[in-house]
C-alpha positions in Angstrom: -12.6 -8.6 21.2 -10.8 -8.8 17.9 -7.1 -8.2 17.6 -6.1 -4.9 15.8 -4.7 -5.5 12.3 -2.5 -2.7 10.8 -1.2 -2.7 7.3 -0.2 -0.4 4.4 -2.0 0.1 1.1 -0.3 1.7 -1.9 -2.4 3.1 -4.7 -1.4 3.9 -8.3 -2.4 6.0 -11.3 -2.2 3.1 -13.7 -2.0 -0.7 -13.8 1.5 -0.3 -15.3 2.7 1.6 -12.2 1.2 -1.0 -10.0 2.9 -3.9 -11.8 6.2 -2.1 -11.8 6.0 -1.4 -8.1 5.1 -5.0 -7.4 8.3 -6.1 -9.3 10.5 -3.5 -7.5 9.2 -4.4 -4.0 9.6 -8.2 -4.7 13.2 -7.5 -5.8 13.8 -5.8 -2.4 12.3 -8.9 -0.7 9.4 -6.9 0.7 6.4 -9.1 1.3 3.4 -7.7 -0.6 0.0 -8.8 -2.0 -1.6 -7.2 -5.0 -5.3 -6.5 -4.3 -8.2 -4.7 -5.9 -8.1 -1.0 -4.7 -10.6 -0.8 -1.8 -13.5 1.5 -2.7 -13.3 3.5 0.5 -9.7 4.6 -0.3 -9.7 6.2 -3.8 -10.5 6.0 -7.4 -7.4 4.8 -9.2 -6.3 2.1 -11.6 -8.1 -0.6 -9.7 -5.0 -2.3 -8.4 -3.4 -1.6 -5.1 -0.6 -3.2 -3.1 -0.9 -4.4 0.5 2.3 -4.4 2.6 3.3 -4.8 6.2 3.4 -1.7 8.4 6.9 -2.8 9.4 8.1 -1.9 5.8 6.7 1.7 6.0 10.0 3.5 6.3 11.7 1.7 3.4 8.7 2.2 1.2 8.6 5.9 2.0 12.4 6.2 1.4 12.1 4.4 -2.0 9.3 6.8 -2.9 11.4 9.8 -1.9 14.4 8.4 -3.9 12.1 8.0 -6.9 12.8 4.3 -6.9 9.1 3.5 -6.3 6.3 5.4 -8.0 2.8 5.3 -6.3 -0.1 7.7 -6.0 -0.9 7.4 -2.3 0.2 5.5 0.8 -2.3 4.6 3.5 -1.9 3.1 6.9 -5.1 1.0 7.5 -6.1 -0.4 10.9 -9.0 -2.7 11.4 -10.6 -3.8 14.7 -14.0 -5.1 15.6 -15.1 -4.7 11.9 -14.2 -1.0 11.9 -11.6 0.3 9.6 -9.6 3.5 9.9 -7.6 5.0 7.1 -4.6 7.3 7.6 -3.2 8.9 4.5 0.6 9.0 4.8 1.5 10.2 1.3 
């Protein structure tokens, strides 16, 4: 049995927003990875950011404070080649 893997995906309206968010998150020492937007999530600019679920609260707070601009935030869990998406924002 495969171990469950849980992470966050942030999506954006434009490549500019994705690049700006990447810069802001790195400045805050939040570990991220820029990835192509998964097709099963949404149509967007084509870039998304993958982050640890442990950073969810700070990412939500930064979004509420208008420090971080993104289109949607998803919590993704994968286990046994099955993927579940939970839209948070």
